[in-house]
SEMI-223529 format. One line per 2 residues: number of its first residue (from 0); their letters; for each residue x, y, z of N, C-alpha, C. Coordinates in pm, whole numbers, always signed. Atoms other than C-alpha are relative to their C-alpha. Layout:
<tidrens>
NUM) a) X/Y/Z/X/Y/Z/X/Y/Z | ... $
</tidrens>
This chain:
<tidrens>
0) xx) -141/-3/+42/+4974/-1535/+1950/+14/-66/-136 | -23/+60/+132/+5076/-1591/+1587/+101/-112/+13 $
2) xx) -82/+121/-9/+5254/-1916/+1515/+148/+33/-26 | -143/-21/+12/+5627/-1891/+1574/+56/-91/-108 $
4) xx) -50/+85/+109/+5817/-2013/+1264/+83/-118/+48 | -87/+105/-51/+6046/-2223/+1482/-75/-108/+78 $
6) xx) +82/+107/-57/+5757/-2417/+1633/-98/-53/-105 | +86/+50/+107/+5593/-2480/+1295/+29/-148/-24 $
8) xx) -15/+144/+27/+5540/-2840/+1186/+119/-25/-91 | -108/+19/+96/+5782/-2804/+894/+137/+14/+67 $
10) xx) -131/-24/-64/+6066/-2659/+1102/+34/-115/+95 | -27/+104/-100/+6030/-2915/+1380/+25/-135/-67 $
12) xx) -17/+128/+70/+5997/-3208/+1138/+139/-11/-63 | -131/+4/+65/+6312/-3115/+944/+113/+2/+103 $
14) xx) -103/+1/-105/+6508/-3043/+1262/+18/-141/+55 | -8/+138/-49/+6423/-3390/+1392/+73/-89/-101 $
16) xx) -61/+82/+106/+6526/-3542/+1058/+151/+17/-3 | -143/-27/+17/+6869/-3375/+1054/+81/-9/+129 $
18) xx) -78/-9/-124/+6965/-3351/+1421/-43/-98/+109 | +47/+90/-106/+6766/-3607/+1616/-63/-125/-59 $
20) xx) +54/+118/+69/+6721/-3909/+1393/-32/-111/+100 | +40/+111/-85/+6529/-4186/+1565/-55/+42/+135 $
22) xx) +51/-44/-130/+6433/-3970/+1863/-148/+32/-10 | +145/-21/-3/+6068/-3952/+1960/-31/+143/+43 $
24) xx) +43/-132/-45/+5909/-3607/+1975/-114/-13/+102 | +103/+1/-103/+5689/-3530/+2275/-74/+133/-1 $
26) xx) +83/-120/-10/+5398/-3284/+2289/-68/-2/+136 | +61/-10/-132/+5255/-3157/+2618/-109/+107/-4 $
28) xx) +114/-92/+2/+4921/-2987/+2679/+30/+130/+73 | -25/-121/-80/+5064/-2738/+2930/+78/+106/-80 $
30) xx) -77/-93/+83/+5284/-2578/+2657/-28/-31/-147 | +41/+32/+137/+5100/-2595/+2323/+102/+46/-104 $
32) xx) -82/-30/+118/+5290/-2593/+1991/+148/-36/+16 | -142/+33/-20/+5637/-2642/+2143/+11/-151/+25 $
34) xx) -24/+143/-20/+5756/-3002/+2109/+140/-23/+56 | -123/+28/-71/+6040/-3169/+2295/+54/-138/-37 $
36) xx) -60/+133/+0/+6282/-3458/+2286/+65/-21/+136 | -68/+30/-125/+6431/-3636/+2583/+150/+13/-17 $
38) xx) -146/+1/+1/+6794/-3571/+2665/+48/-144/+1 | -47/+137/+17/+6999/-3877/+2581/+33/-67/+133 $
40) xx) -46/+61/-125/+7128/-3927/+2937/-64/+59/+125 | +47/-69/-119/+6986/-3671/+3177/-153/+9/+3 $
42) xx) +146/+7/-14/+6629/-3656/+3312/-71/+133/-28 | +77/-119/+36/+6488/-3357/+3125/-29/-2/-149 $
44) xx) +41/-15/+139/+6322/-3262/+2797/+53/+134/-53 | -50/-123/+62/+6466/-3003/+2556/-82/+28/-125 $
46) xx) +85/-36/+113/+6272/-2811/+2292/+63/-42/-133 | -45/+28/+135/+6298/-2927/+1931/+50/+131/-62 $
48) xx) -64/-120/+53/+6529/-2683/+1755/+116/+45/+86 | -105/-39/-95/+6743/-2631/+2066/+44/+144/-26 $
50) xx) -51/-136/+19/+6969/-2330/+2002/+22/+35/-147 | -11/-29/+143/+6938/-2343/+1621/-108/+101/-42 $
52) xx) +106/-95/+34/+6627/-2119/+1631/+48/+143/+23 | -26/-142/-28/+6618/-1740/+1639/-103/+55/+97 $
54) xx) +91/-45/-105/+6377/-1725/+1929/-128/-81/+7 | +122/+79/-23/+6105/-1948/+2074/-97/+83/+85 $
56) xx) +105/-63/-82/+5780/-1795/+2196/-106/-106/+30 | +100/+99/-37/+5511/-1987/+2379/-98/+59/+101 $
58) xx) +97/-28/-106/+5203/-1965/+2601/-15/-125/+85 | +22/+113/-90/+5118/-2184/+2897/-150/-22/+20 $
60) xx) +138/+39/-25/+4793/-2372/+2948/-14/-33/+149 | +8/+12/-146/+4710/-2327/+3315/-79/-123/+45 $
62) xx) +86/+112/-40/+4453/-2607/+3315/+70/-135/-11 | -67/+128/+23/+4697/-2878/+3202/+104/-27/+108 $
64) xx) -96/+38/-105/+4915/-3070/+3448/+97/-109/-46 | -87/+109/+47/+5116/-3303/+3223/+148/+34/+10 $
66) xx) -140/-31/-34/+5437/-3131/+3340/+43/-73/+127 | -29/+62/-129/+5417/-3333/+3663/+113/-102/-12 $
68) xx) -115/+90/-9/+5738/-3519/+3757/+97/+16/-118 | -85/-22/+118/+5922/-3362/+3462/+71/+135/+9 $
70) xx) -77/-123/+12/+6181/-3094/+3383/+18/+31/-149 | -4/-42/+141/+6195/-2892/+3058/+99/+115/-18 $
72) xx) -92/-109/+38/+6457/-2672/+2893/-47/+60/-132 | +39/-72/+122/+6350/-2409/+2636/+108/+104/-28 $
74) xx) -106/-92/+38/+6635/-2232/+2458/-56/+130/-58 | +14/-125/+76/+6639/-1869/+2342/-142/+54/-3 $
76) xx) +131/-64/-9/+6314/-1715/+2465/+21/+151/+13 | -18/-144/-10/+6308/-1340/+2391/-83/+60/+112 $
78) xx) +71/-61/-112/+6210/-1119/+2683/-134/+59/-41 | +124/-66/+42/+5945/-938/+2481/-113/-99/-26 $
80) xx) +105/+99/+25/+5759/-1268/+2430/-109/+8/+106 | +98/-17/-107/+5591/-1213/+2770/-103/-112/+2 $
82) xx) +92/+114/-8/+5442/-1558/+2807/-114/+34/+95 | +120/-45/-70/+5090/-1528/+2941/+9/-22/+151 $
84) xx) -20/+24/-142/+5185/-1679/+3276/+135/-68/+17 | -125/+70/-23/+5536/-1754/+3389/-28/-108/+105 $
86) xx) +29/+118/-83/+5560/-2087/+3576/-33/+26/+146 | +28/-24/-142/+5549/-1929/+3924/-149/+19/+25 $
88) xx) +144/-22/-15/+5180/-1860/+3858/-83/-120/-45 | +73/+116/+56/+5090/-2204/+3724/+20/-121/+90 $
90) xx) -1/+119/-85/+5023/-2461/+3994/+136/-33/+58 | -130/+46/-52/+5329/-2667/+4089/+113/+25/-99 $
92) xx) -103/-27/+101/+5512/-2562/+3774/+77/+126/+36 | -87/-113/-31/+5805/-2337/+3859/+106/+13/-110 $
94) xx) -98/-16/+106/+6087/-2203/+3648/+113/+96/+33 | -112/-92/-2/+6419/-2027/+3607/+7/+72/-134 $
96) xx) -36/-74/+121/+6493/-1752/+3355/+148/+34/+12 | -145/-23/-5/+6866/-1748/+3280/+38/+89/-119 $
98) xx) -42/-91/+106/+7002/-1451/+3085/+105/-66/-88 | -95/+59/+94/+7188/-1558/+2771/+58/+107/-94 $
100) xx) -52/-93/+100/+7225/-1321/+2475/-76/+132/+4 | +71/-124/+25/+7139/-962/+2398/-57/-5/-141 $
102) xx) +64/-5/+130/+6896/-910/+2112/-30/+143/-40 | +25/-134/+54/+6818/-611/+1888/-114/-7/-100 $
104) xx) +103/-4/+101/+6520/-507/+1681/-24/+143/-47 | +41/-127/+58/+6402/-227/+1455/-152/+4/+1 $
106) xx) +145/-16/-10/+6049/-114/+1540/-40/+115/-94 | +35/-98/+102/+5900/+68/+1239/-132/+72/+27 $
108) xx) +129/-64/-30/+5574/+173/+1407/+21/+151/+15 | -11/-145/-5/+5525/+545/+1355/+89/+59/-108 $
110) xx) -86/-46/+109/+5763/+563/+1057/-63/-36/-134 | +64/+18/+130/+5667/+589/+691/+93/-51/-109 $
112) xx) -94/+37/+106/+5985/+507/+498/+136/-29/+60 | -137/+24/-44/+6347/+400/+518/+66/+130/+45 $
114) xx) -63/-128/-34/+6463/+763/+519/-54/+53/+132 | +64/-44/-124/+6215/+847/+794/+58/-77/+119 $
116) xx) -54/+82/-109/+6339/+557/+1007/+147/+30/+25 | -143/-27/-15/+6709/+626/+940/+24/+130/+76 $
118) xx) -17/-129/-68/+6664/+984/+1060/-15/-12/+151 | +22/+18/-145/+6556/+847/+1400/+111/-78/+68 $
120) xx) -102/+85/-63/+6848/+607/+1454/+143/+38/-38 | -133/-37/+46/+7141/+769/+1272/+16/+152/-2 $
122) xx) -31/-142/+13/+7311/+1106/+1275/-4/+38/-148 | -2/-48/+140/+7301/+1322/+961/+128/-44/-70 $
124) xx) -128/+42/+59/+7667/+1238/+905/-4/-147/-43 | +9/+142/+34/+7598/+863/+913/-93/-23/-118 $
126) xx) +93/+16/+113/+7301/+898/+677/+64/+45/-130 | -68/-49/+120/+7505/+1103/+433/+106/-99/-48 $
128) xx) -102/+98/+38/+7784/+846/+442/-64/-122/-65 | +68/+115/+59/+7538/+565/+373/-44/+30/-142 $
130) xx) +45/-36/+135/+7389/+748/+74/+118/+14/-96 | -119/-17/+84/+7736/+839/-56/+59/-135/-38 $
132) xx) -55/+133/+28/+7859/+480/-26/-88/-76/-98 | +93/+65/+93/+7547/+352/-201/+20/+52/-143 $
134) xx) -23/-57/+133/+7605/+593/-491/+131/-51/-60 | -129/+53/+48/+7970/+486/-517/-15/-144/-48 $
136) xx) +17/+141/+31/+7872/+121/-514/-74/-19/-132 | +82/+17/+120/+7605/+156/-782/+65/+63/-123 $
138) xx) -71/-60/+113/+7829/+378/-998/+120/-85/-45 | -119/+79/+32/+8127/+141/-980/-33/-136/-61 $
140) xx) +31/+138/+39/+7946/-186/-1048/-136/-9/-67 | +132/+31/+55/+7657/-336/-1241/-79/-71/+109 $
142) xx) +63/+46/-124/+7429/-379/-939/-147/-35/-25 | +143/+34/-1/+7094/-554/-899/-34/-58/+137 $
144) xx) +48/+50/-129/+6884/-654/-598/-111/-101/-25 | +96/+109/+22/+6678/-970/-567/-56/-49/+133 $
146) xx) +66/+61/-115/+6424/-1094/-314/-60/-133/-44 | +58/+132/+25/+6345/-1467/-318/-112/-20/+101 $
148) xx) +114/+4/-91/+5994/-1481/-174/-123/-51/-76 | +121/+62/+56/+5686/-1693/-252/+21/-52/-141 $
150) xx) -6/+48/+138/+5692/-1711/-635/+145/-17/-46 | -141/+30/+32/+6046/-1855/-655/+9/-147/-37 $
152) xx) -13/+139/+42/+6136/-2171/-845/+103/-72/+87 | -96/+82/-75/+6324/-2456/-678/+140/+17/-58 $
154) xx) -131/-14/+64/+6606/-2419/-934/+66/+132/+37 | -54/-132/-34/+6647/-2046/-864/+43/+4/+146 $
156) xx) -33/+2/-143/+6644/-2107/-488/+126/-82/+24 | -119/+84/-16/+6900/-2388/-512/+126/+73/-45 $
158) xx) -115/-75/+50/+7131/-2169/-720/+40/+110/+99 | -28/-105/-98/+7099/-1885/-468/+66/-58/+125 $
160) xx) -57/+62/-120/+7175/-2120/-177/+143/-47/-23 | -139/+38/+32/+7490/-2244/-353/+92/+120/+19 $
162) xx) -78/-122/-20/+7617/-1886/-364/+5/+39/+148 | +8/-38/-142/+7501/-1826/-6/+101/-79/+82 $
164) xx) -96/+84/-73/+7706/-2117/+125/+143/+48/-22 | -134/-49/+30/+8017/-1987/-53/+30/+130/+74 $
166) xx) -19/-128/-70/+7967/-1640/+96/+23/-21/+150 | -17/+29/-142/+7934/-1785/+446/+142/-50/+28 $
168) xx) -136/+53/-16/+8260/-1979/+406/+102/+112/-15 | -95/-109/+24/+8443/-1675/+262/+2/+99/+115 $
170) xx) +8/-100/-107/+8318/-1440/+534/+66/-49/+127 | -58/+51/-125/+8417/-1663/+826/+149/-29/-16 $
172) xx) -143/+16/+26/+8750/-1742/+663/+71/+134/+17 | -56/-134/-14/+8814/-1368/+645/+7/+43/+147 $
174) xx) +3/-34/-143/+8715/-1327/+1012/+90/-91/+83 | -79/+102/-71/+8926/-1632/+1104/-74/-51/+123 $
176) xx) +87/+51/-106/+8635/-1758/+1313/-73/-123/-53 | +70/+122/+41/+8485/-2107/+1299/-152/+23/+4 $
178) xx) +146/-6/+0/+8117/-2143/+1213/-57/-141/-10 | +66/+131/+8/+7883/-2438/+1264/-114/+0/-101 $
180) xx) +110/-9/+95/+7640/-2316/+997/+19/-99/-114 | -24/+90/+113/+7806/-2518/+722/-29/-144/+38 $
182) xx) +30/+136/-45/+7780/-2836/+928/-151/-26/+2 | +146/+12/-3/+7404/-2767/+944/-63/+35/-135 $
184) xx) +50/-55/+125/+7375/-2665/+580/-108/-86/-65 | +103/+86/+60/+7172/-2968/+463/-137/+29/+60 $
186) xx) +125/-37/-66/+6908/-2870/+717/-55/+129/-59 | +44/-128/+56/+6893/-2510/+595/-43/-16/-146 $
188) xx) +30/+16/+143/+6896/-2621/+231/-137/-62/-21 | +130/+66/+14/+6594/-2845/+280/-114/+85/+56 $
190) xx) +102/-80/-68/+6410/-2594/+500/-40/+124/-80 | +22/-137/+47/+6444/-2265/+314/-102/+7/-113 $
192) xx) +91/-12/+114/+6262/-2334/-14/-147/-16/+39 | +143/+9/-37/+5933/-2463/+137/-44/+116/+90 $
194) xx) +36/-116/-82/+5943/-2179/+391/-24/+122/-88 | +19/-111/+95/+5985/-1928/+106/-133/-16/-73 $
196) xx) +126/+26/+70/+5696/-2092/-84/-121/+39/+85 | +112/-26/-90/+5470/-2055/+220/-3/+147/+45 $
198) xx) -6/-139/-45/+5570/-1689/+267/+48/+14/+143 | -49/+1/-137/+5738/-1779/+598/+149/+34/+9 $
200) xx) -142/-34/+3/+6093/-1689/+488/+30/+71/-130 | -48/-59/+124/+6285/-1490/+230/+151/+3/+0 $
202) xx) -143/-26/+20/+6633/-1452/+90/+12/+133/-71 | -30/-123/+71/+6761/-1108/-2/+142/-10/-53 $
204) xx) -128/+19/+67/+7051/-1087/-243/+41/+129/-69 | -59/-112/+74/+7276/-804/-366/+96/-60/-102 $
206) xx) -79/+59/+109/+7430/-888/-703/+90/+105/-66 | -86/-75/+90/+7723/-754/-899/+23/-88/-122 $
208) xx) -6/+80/+123/+7719/-870/-1261/-78/-129/+16 | +93/+113/-21/+7433/-1101/-1159/+57/-111/+87 $
210) xx) -55/+96/-96/+7653/-1278/-902/-16/+54/+141 | +22/-49/-136/+7558/-1254/-533/+130/+34/+72 $
212) xx) -114/-39/-84/+7804/-1065/-313/-44/+22/+145 | +51/-15/-136/+7578/-1026/-8/-139/-62/+5 $
214) xx) +127/+70/-12/+7288/-1241/+113/-40/-13/+147 | +53/+24/-134/+7064/-1282/+416/-124/-87/-7 $
216) xx) +121/+79/-19/+6800/-1527/+530/-80/+62/+114 | +87/-50/-107/+6503/-1400/+730/-130/-80/+0 $
218) xx) +129/+67/-15/+6188/-1565/+865/-109/+105/+22 | +111/-94/-11/+5845/-1402/+865/-109/-61/+88 $
220) xx) +106/+40/-94/+5585/-1422/+1142/-101/+114/+7 | +98/-107/+2/+5279/-1212/+1068/+61/+128/-56 $
222) xx) -57/-128/+42/+5392/-847/+1051/+141/+21/+57 | -134/-4/-59/+5731/-934/+1198/+96/-84/-84 $
224) xx) -105/+73/+69/+6054/-1039/+1027/+112/-29/+99 | -105/+43/-92/+6327/-1231/+1210/+125/-32/-81 $
226) xx) -124/+22/+71/+6680/-1205/+1072/+71/-124/+49 | -70/+123/-37/+6886/-1522/+1067/+143/+4/-53 $
228) xx) -136/+12/+51/+7197/-1612/+864/+30/+117/-95 | -40/-115/+81/+7388/-1324/+698/+146/-17/-39 $
230) xx) -140/+10/+44/+7707/-1318/+487/+20/+87/-122 | -32/-79/+118/+7885/-1107/+229/+144/-28/-41 $
232) xx) -135/+15/+53/+8194/-1115/+10/+90/+105/+65 | -83/-98/-73/+8467/-954/+225/+80/+93/-90 $
234) xx) -72/-90/+90/+8635/-806/-84/-71/+134/-13 | +79/-123/+14/+8353/-546/-86/-17/+71/+135 $
236) xx) +15/-52/-136/+8406/-453/+279/-8/+153/+3 | -4/-146/+0/+8489/-86/+205/-133/+62/-41 $
238) xx) +126/-54/+49/+8155/-41/+32/-116/-23/+98 | +104/+23/-101/+7966/-138/+351/-118/-77/-59 $
240) xx) +103/+70/+75/+7779/-390/+144/-108/-60/+89 | +100/+54/-93/+7610/-545/+448/-103/+105/+39 $
242) xx) +92/-109/-34/+7459/-206/+537/-90/+34/-120 | +81/-25/+121/+7344/-151/+176/-110/-104/-11 $
244) xx) +100/+107/+6/+7171/-489/+180/-109/+22/+105 | +96/-20/-108/+7007/-405/+512/-96/+114/-32 $
246) xx) +88/-109/+41/+6875/-75/+378/-105/-48/-100 | +95/+54/+97/+6714/-262/+86/-102/-91/+67 $
248) xx) +93/+87/-72/+6562/-515/+326/-103/+83/+75 | +94/-87/-73/+6409/-236/+536/-99/+64/-96 $
250) xx) +93/-52/+101/+6264/-81/+220/-108/-103/-31 | +96/+106/+27/+6101/-417/+150/-99/-13/+115 $
252) xx) +89/+6/-117/+5963/-422/+504/-108/+107/-6 | +100/-107/+11/+5792/-86/+452/-98/-28/-114 $
254) xx) +87/+29/+115/+5655/-197/+114/-95/-116/+28 | +79/+121/-26/+5512/-517/+267/-58/-3/+141 $
256) xx) +70/-14/-129/+5371/-389/+598/+63/-81/+113 | -71/+62/-111/+5638/-547/+817/+31/+109/+103 $
258) xx) -13/-106/-101/+5635/-348/+1142/+123/-18/+89 | -116/+26/-86/+5924/-515/+1327/+100/-86/-76 $
260) xx) -111/+82/+53/+6259/-638/+1197/+86/-39/+118 | -73/+52/-115/+6405/-853/+1472/+136/-51/-48 $
262) xx) -135/+38/+41/+6784/-881/+1432/+51/-121/+76 | -31/+122/-74/+6786/-1171/+1677/+121/+16/+92 $
264) xx) -102/-1/-105/+7062/-1266/+1919/+138/+30/-56 | -138/-29/+36/+7422/-1152/+1913/+22/+150/-20 $
266) xx) -34/-142/+11/+7595/-813/+1927/+99/+22/-115 | -85/-37/+112/+7737/-673/+1603/-20/+148/-30 $
268) xx) +3/-144/+26/+7814/-320/+1486/-121/+40/-83 | +112/-38/+87/+7548/-321/+1215/-132/+0/+75 $
270) xx) +125/+5/-76/+7279/-410/+1469/-17/+126/+85 | +11/-120/-83/+7356/-123/+1705/-24/+124/-85 $
272) xx) +17/-115/+88/+7361/+115/+1407/-143/+12/-52 | +127/-2/+70/+7024/+16/+1259/-121/-25/+89 $
274) xx) +113/+39/-85/+6807/-73/+1560/-38/+111/+98 | +45/-98/-99/+6602/+128/+1807/-50/-64/+129 $
276) xx) +38/+67/-124/+6526/-135/+2072/+95/-116/+29 | -80/+114/-45/+6728/-385/+2274/-84/-86/+93 $
278) xx) +69/+91/-91/+6607/-689/+2464/+95/-114/+34 | -83/+112/-39/+6743/-1003/+2624/-60/-133/-44 $
280) xx) +41/+138/+21/+6728/-1371/+2537/+27/-77/+129 | -16/+86/-117/+6675/-1614/+2824/-17/-146/-42 $
282) xx) +45/+139/+10/+6673/-1988/+2849/-95/-22/+118 | +99/+28/-102/+6371/-2109/+3045/+13/-145/+43 $
284) xx) -3/+135/-58/+6392/-2408/+3275/-128/-16/+81 | +129/+23/-62/+6048/-2535/+3374/+2/-135/+70 $
286) xx) -8/+126/-75/+6000/-2802/+3640/-113/-12/+101 | +100/+30/-103/+5759/-2966/+3879/+66/+19/+136 $
288) xx) -65/-35/-127/+5850/-2807/+4211/-31/-97/+112 | +34/+94/-106/+5686/-3085/+4412/+88/-125/-4 $
290) xx) -82/+119/+19/+5937/-3341/+4282/+146/+34/+25 | -137/-33/-38/+6284/-3340/+4441/+99/-24/-114 $
292) xx) -87/+29/+114/+6448/-3498/+4135/-8/+113/-104 | +18/-110/+95/+6301/-3224/+3913/+65/+128/+53 $
294) xx) -62/-120/-58/+6414/-2950/+4154/+151/-5/-14 | -146/+15/+9/+6770/-3087/+4157/+45/+15/-146 $
296) xx) -36/-10/+141/+6782/-3127/+3778/-7/+146/-48 | +19/-139/+42/+6649/-2773/+3726/+109/+91/+57 $
298) xx) -102/-87/-62/+6895/-2616/+3970/+137/-24/-63 | -128/+29/+66/+7191/-2793/+3805/+4/+60/-141 $
300) xx) +7/-63/+132/+7075/-2678/+3460/+18/+151/+12 | -12/-145/-20/+7042/-2321/+3592/+145/+38/+28 $
302) xx) -141/-25/-31/+7395/-2337/+3733/+85/-9/-126 | -76/+20/+124/+7529/-2466/+3401/-15/+119/-94 $
304) xx) +22/-111/+94/+7369/-2189/+3194/+49/+133/+55 | -60/-122/-57/+7477/-1919/+3437/+151/+1/-22 $
306) xx) -144/+9/+25/+7834/-2045/+3401/+30/+29/-147 | -20/-26/+143/+7802/-2044/+3020/-8/+150/-29 $
308) xx) +15/-142/+25/+7682/-1683/+3028/+118/+79/+58 | -117/-66/-60/+7967/-1582/+3261/+119/-9/-96 $
310) xx) -110/+18/+96/+8219/-1727/+3013/-24/+80/-128 | +33/-78/+119/+8035/-1561/+2724/+28/+149/+25 $
312) xx) -28/-139/-35/+8058/-1226/+2904/+149/+31/-3 | -147/-16/+3/+8434/-1281/+2922/+57/-27/-139 $
314) xx) -40/+24/+140/+8442/-1350/+2543/+76/-132/-20 | -65/+130/+14/+8563/-1706/+2599/-53/-74/-121 $
316) xx) +58/+67/+117/+8323/-1827/+2329/+65/+48/-129 | -65/-54/+119/+8483/-1596/+2072/+142/-55/-13 $
318) xx) -135/+56/+0/+8830/-1714/+2171/-4/-145/-45 | +13/+141/+38/+8714/-2075/+2135/-22/-14/-150 $
320) xx) +26/+7/+144/+8581/-2009/+1782/+127/+29/-80 | -124/-34/+70/+8910/-1850/+1678/+101/-114/+9 $
322) xx) -92/+112/-18/+9114/-2136/+1824/-43/-120/-83 | +52/+111/+78/+8888/-2390/+1656/+29/+21/-148 $
324) xx) -32/-31/+139/+8934/-2213/+1321/+148/-26/-27 | -143/+19/+19/+9313/-2212/+1364/+37/-148/+0 $
326) xx) -29/+143/-8/+9316/-2579/+1460/-41/-71/-129 | +48/+63/+122/+9107/-2681/+1159/+90/+32/-119 $
328) xx) -75/-43/+117/+9316/-2481/+914/+149/-28/+11 | -142/+33/-14/+9655/-2568/+1060/+33/-134/-64 $
330) xx) -21/+132/+59/+9606/-2918/+920/+0/+2/-152 | +6/-10/+146/+9570/-2787/+563/+138/+36/-55 $
332) xx) -137/-22/+45/+9908/-2819/+388/+17/+114/-97 | -13/-103/+102/+9830/-2566/+116/-41/+138/+49 $
334) xx) +39/-128/-53/+9724/-2286/+348/+119/+95/-2 | -110/-93/+15/+9941/-1986/+259/-22/+125/+84 $
336) xx) +9/-125/-73/+10021/-1675/+457/-43/+111/-94 | +41/-112/+83/+9875/-1347/+335/+122/+63/-66 $
338) xx) -113/-58/+71/+10097/-1190/+70/+29/+142/+49 | -38/-137/-31/+10287/-867/+127/-25/+84/-124 $
340) xx) +42/-79/+114/+10146/-595/-96/+47/+144/+16 | -44/-140/+3/+10292/-256/-192/-73/+69/-114 $
342) xx) +75/-76/+101/+10092/+8/-379/+73/+132/-25 | -63/-127/+35/+10244/+301/-566/-58/+51/-131 $
344) xx) +53/-55/+126/+10149/+536/-851/+61/-70/-120 | -45/+66/+121/+10180/+398/-1201/+116/+77/-65 $
346) xx) -113/-58/+72/+10510/+459/-1376/-46/+31/-143 | +54/-42/+130/+10400/+659/-1682/+91/-32/-116 $
348) xx) -92/+34/+109/+10709/+554/-1879/-19/-142/-50 | +21/+139/+40/+10590/+193/-1897/-91/-6/-122 $
350) xx) +80/+21/+121/+10461/+89/-2239/-93/-120/+24 | +96/+107/-31/+10144/-109/-2166/-14/-100/-114 $
352) xx) +11/+90/+115/+10149/-256/-2517/+99/-116/+7 | -100/+105/-13/+10453/-458/-2416/-31/-97/+114 $
354) xx) +35/+83/-115/+10280/-612/-2115/-119/-91/-32 | +110/+95/+18/+10037/-899/-2084/-121/+45/+81 $
356) xx) +122/-33/-72/+9680/-806/-1999/-61/-128/+56 | +57/+118/-65/+9514/-1044/-1755/-149/+19/+21 $
358) xx) +145/+0/-18/+9149/-1137/-1708/-33/+24/+147 | +36/-30/-139/+8996/-985/-1395/-79/-114/+63 $
360) xx) +75/+113/-53/+8786/-1301/-1361/+90/-119/+33 | -94/+108/-27/+9099/-1516/-1326/+5/-28/+150 $
362) xx) +4/+34/-143/+9061/-1699/-994/+137/+5/+65 | -135/-8/-56/+9438/-1701/-952/+36/+141/+45 $
364) xx) -25/-139/-39/+9416/-1324/-905/-94/+47/+111 | +95/-38/-105/+9159/-1332/-626/+64/+81/+112 $
366) xx) -68/-72/-108/+9422/-1203/-383/+8/+150/-27 | -5/-141/+37/+9414/-871/-573/-134/+71/+19 $
368) xx) +133/-59/+4/+9040/-818/-548/-22/+108/+104 | +29/-98/-104/+9021/-643/-214/+82/+126/-17 $
370) xx) -86/-117/+20/+9317/-415/-291/-58/+90/-109 | +56/-78/+110/+9160/-308/-621/-131/+66/+42 $
372) xx) +129/-55/-39/+8813/-260/-472/+15/+109/+107 | -26/-105/-99/+8950/-62/-176/+42/+130/-67 $
374) xx) -46/-119/+71/+9124/+176/-414/-111/+59/-87 | +114/-47/+79/+8814/+196/-631/-99/+76/+89 $
376) xx) +88/-72/-94/+8617/+303/-324/+53/+142/+24 | -59/-133/-23/+8861/+592/-266/-13/+89/-123 $
378) xx) +1/-77/+124/+8855/+699/-630/-97/-67/-97 | +100/+79/+73/+8527/+574/-782/+1/+22/-151 $
380) xx) +30/+2/+143/+8482/+486/-1147/-52/-140/-32 | +52/+134/+33/+8306/+197/-1323/+113/-102/-12 $
382) xx) -104/+103/+4/+8503/-121/-1275/+20/-53/-142 | -14/+42/+140/+8437/-195/-1643/+110/+79/-72 $
384) xx) -110/-78/+59/+8698/+77/-1718/+137/-59/+32 | -129/+46/-54/+8968/-112/-1529/+58/-113/-85 $
386) xx) -77/+107/+65/+9231/-320/-1707/+120/-31/+88 | -113/+43/-83/+9504/-521/-1536/+107/-59/-89 $
388) xx) -116/+52/+73/+9850/-589/-1675/+98/-55/+102 | -97/+59/-92/+10130/-794/-1525/+139/+1/-60 $
390) xx) -140/+12/+41/+10507/-788/-1538/+81/-44/+121 | -82/+56/-107/+10782/-953/-1335/+134/+74/+7 $
392) xx) -129/-64/-24/+11086/-782/-1182/+69/-70/+116 | -74/+76/-103/+11334/-1000/-993/-95/-87/+79 $
394) xx) +85/+87/-84/+11147/-1154/-699/-139/+59/+18 | +131/-62/-13/+10846/-923/-738/-86/-26/-122 $
396) xx) +97/+5/+108/+10535/-976/-944/-80/+129/+7 | +68/-128/+3/+10392/-640/-1047/-130/-9/-79 $
398) xx) +127/-9/+70/+10031/-574/-1143/-31/+147/-21 | +31/-137/+35/+9940/-253/-1320/-151/+11/-21 $
400) xx) +144/-19/+5/+9584/-139/-1268/-27/+134/-66 | +15/-119/+82/+9474/+109/-1529/-146/+22/-34 $
402) xx) +134/-41/+37/+9143/+289/-1559/+4/+141/-54 | +2/-138/+47/+9029/+634/-1669/+56/+95/+105 $
404) xx) -51/-85/-108/+9106/+788/-1329/+93/-74/+95 | -85/+81/-86/+9270/+501/-1139/+119/-54/-80 $
406) xx) -121/+50/+66/+9630/+433/-1241/+103/-25/+110 | -94/+32/-107/+9846/+249/-992/+62/-136/-25 $
408) xx) -78/+123/+15/+10090/-36/-956/-1/-75/+133 | +0/+84/-120/+10063/-324/-710/+118/-95/-9 $
410) xx) -111/+94/-7/+10375/-509/-612/-36/-109/+102 | +42/+112/-82/+10295/-850/-478/+120/-90/+27 $
412) xx) -115/+82/-39/+10560/-1038/-284/-50/-117/+83 | +45/+116/-78/+10468/-1392/-176/+83/-19/+125 $
414) x) -73/+28/-125/+10558/-1482/+183/+53/-143/+2 $
</tidrens>
C-alpha cells in the first residue's frame, strides 16, 4: 500500500501542532503508520487528523497485540481501501464500520484523454454545453491557467493562498453557509507549500487578468489524486467556472499518469456530473472484545455515529451551517440587504459624453459584477470592450453598461 498523504509524518506533525498542542501522539504496531491521540476525557484513542483528512487508509498487523485493553476511532475510511483484514479476523480485535458520507471518484483506466472520458460520463448535449461555455469564457476574458506543483517558490505559493482564502470566504458568503476551513487556515497555509515541494499536493488556479477566480487543492498518492478544498468567485457562476477548472485538472491528470481522481466525501452537483464511481466513507471503531470497558466504549461510539449519520441524512447538518452563518453575520452592524436591481435596454437618446465613466475595478461597484457577467454570458464579447457610466435619477442610481454588442441600463435601488 502506498503511503496515504494523511498519515505522512508532515501531515501528522502539523496537525498535532495546530489542533492538539501538548498532546502526546501514540503509535501502535497492530496498525502501522496511523498515529493516535487520547481523547481528553473518554477512554479511547482517535486518529491524528480526525475528520480534517480526505480519507484514511490502513493495514492491520495480525501478529501485533498492542490493541489489548484499548478502543480506537478512525475517521473517514473509504470503502475501497479494503484493509487487508478487518478486525473480526484479527484475534480479539473486533470492530464496527459506521456509514458516514458518500464519496465519488473518476476512474480514468481505459481512457486516453479528457474528451474520451467526458464521452463516457456526459451526454452529447452536456459536452457541447461545456465546450460552448469554455469558448465564451475564454473569448470574454483574458484567461490563463496555472498549476502550482513541485517547482513553485514560497512567495508564489503564499500569494496564491492569499487569493484562495478570499475565494473561500466569498463562496461561502454567497451560499450563506458557515465554513470551518478559515478557522483551520493556518494549518493549511503551513502544510500546502512543503506538500507541493514534495510532489504530494498541488494547487490549480484559473485566472482572469492574472487574478485567481477559481482554485482547488488536491493531494497526490502515487497514481491517485485526492481532491480537497475548492472555491471560486461566485460572480462567474454563469460561466460554470468550477467545471472549467475541473476539466483542466483532468487534462493534467492524463498528462501526468494519474489514473484516479478521488473527489472525496460529500455530495455536490459537479461530482455526480464528472465521476463514474461511487463509494462510501465509514468510521471504524476498533476495540479489544475481551475487555468489557472497551466493548461498552465501542458500542456507545457506534451509537453516537449512527445518530450523527441519521441527522445528516435528514440534512440537519446543512441547516446547522446555515443557522450558524446567520448567527455570525447578524452581529455585523454594516451587513446590508441585497440591492434591488432592474435591467432594461439602453436609452439611445442619452448622451454618454455628459455622464461620468466609472472604473470597473472600483470595489464600490462589486455589487454590479454578477449582473454584468451574467449578461455577458448571454451575449458574449470581450469584457475589455465594456465601459460603465453612471447617472442619478431621483432615488435611483443608474448604471449604463456599453459595449460593442451589449448596451443596457441597470437601475440599482438600495434596500
